[in-house]
C-alpha positions in Angstrom: 0.4 -0.1 0.1 1.3 3.6 -0.6 0.8 6.5 2.0 0.9 10.2 1.2 2.4 12.6 3.7 -0.6 14.5 5.7 -0.1 18.6 4.6 0.8 20.3 7.6 2.2 23.6 8.2 5.2 24.2 9.8 7.7 26.6 11.0 11.1 26.4 10.3 14.2 28.5 9.5 17.6 27.5 7.7 20.6 27.3 10.2 23.1 29.8 9.0 25.4 32.3 10.4 24.2 35.0 7.2 23.5 37.5 9.9 23.1 38.2 13.4 19.2 37.8 13.5 19.5 34.2 12.4 20.1 33.1 15.8 17.7 35.1 17.3 15.0 33.5 14.6 16.5 30.4 15.8 15.2 31.4 19.3 11.8 32.3 18.3 11.3 29.2 16.5 12.6 26.9 19.6 11.1 28.7 22.4 13.5 28.8 25.5 15.6 25.6 25.0 19.7 25.9 26.0 21.4 26.9 22.7 25.0 26.3 22.4 27.9 26.7 19.0 30.0 24.3 18.8 33.2 25.4 17.2 35.5 22.0 17.5 35.3 22.0 13.5 35.9 25.7 12.7 34.3 24.7 8.7 31.3 22.7 9.9 30.0 24.3 13.5 27.1 22.8 15.0 24.1 24.0 16.8 23.5 22.0 20.3 20.1 22.3 21.5 19.2 20.6 25.1 15.5 21.7 25.9 15.2 20.7 29.8 11.5 21.3 29.2 11.2 18.3 27.1 14.0 16.3 28.0 15.7 16.3 24.6 18.8 17.3 23.1 20.1 17.3 19.4 22.6 18.6 17.1 22.2 20.9 13.5 24.0 21.9 11.6 24.6 25.4 10.2 24.5 25.7 6.6 23.3 22.5 6.4 20.0 21.9 8.4 17.0 23.6 8.7 15.1 23.7 12.1 11.6 22.5 12.1 9.1 23.2 14.6 6.1 20.6 13.8 2.3 20.9 14.6 3.1 19.4 17.8 5.8 21.8 18.6 8.6 19.4 18.8 11.5 21.0 16.8 14.0 18.8 15.0 16.7 19.6 12.3 16.3 18.5 8.9 18.9 18.1 6.4 18.6 21.1 3.8 18.3 18.5 0.4 15.4 16.6 2.6 13.7 19.8 3.4 13.7 21.1 -0.2 12.1 18.2 -1.2 9.3 17.8 1.3 8.2 21.2 2.3 7.5 24.7 0.0 7.2 28.1 1.2 3.9 29.3 1.9 3.1 32.9 0.5 0.8 34.8 2.7 -1.4 37.5 1.0 -2.2 40.6 2.6 -5.4 41.6 1.6 -5.6 44.9 3.5 -2.7 46.3 1.6 -4.3 45.5 -1.6 -7.9 47.1 -0.6 -6.0 50.2 0.3 -4.8 50.7 -3.3 -8.4 50.6 -4.6 
């Protein structure tokens, strides 16, 4: 039997150091877990996340993973190549600005 993934909206952020706001955005998606950046491999830094409230730990790779917050509130890393095959952006329409133009 074949199955299709149910369509659900998720929050996600591409893990990168492109600007200082990225770490703030990551904190917003995750909530309030403990964040630490591991620079032991300078060319491949990793984000270490420890969520003491949910008793979870995981590692995400900068420039190689997205952080996804599922509909049940769990946050997990997804490799870029998998994320881009499974998810697509949702564009929101600003109806209020459209009405102002008329």
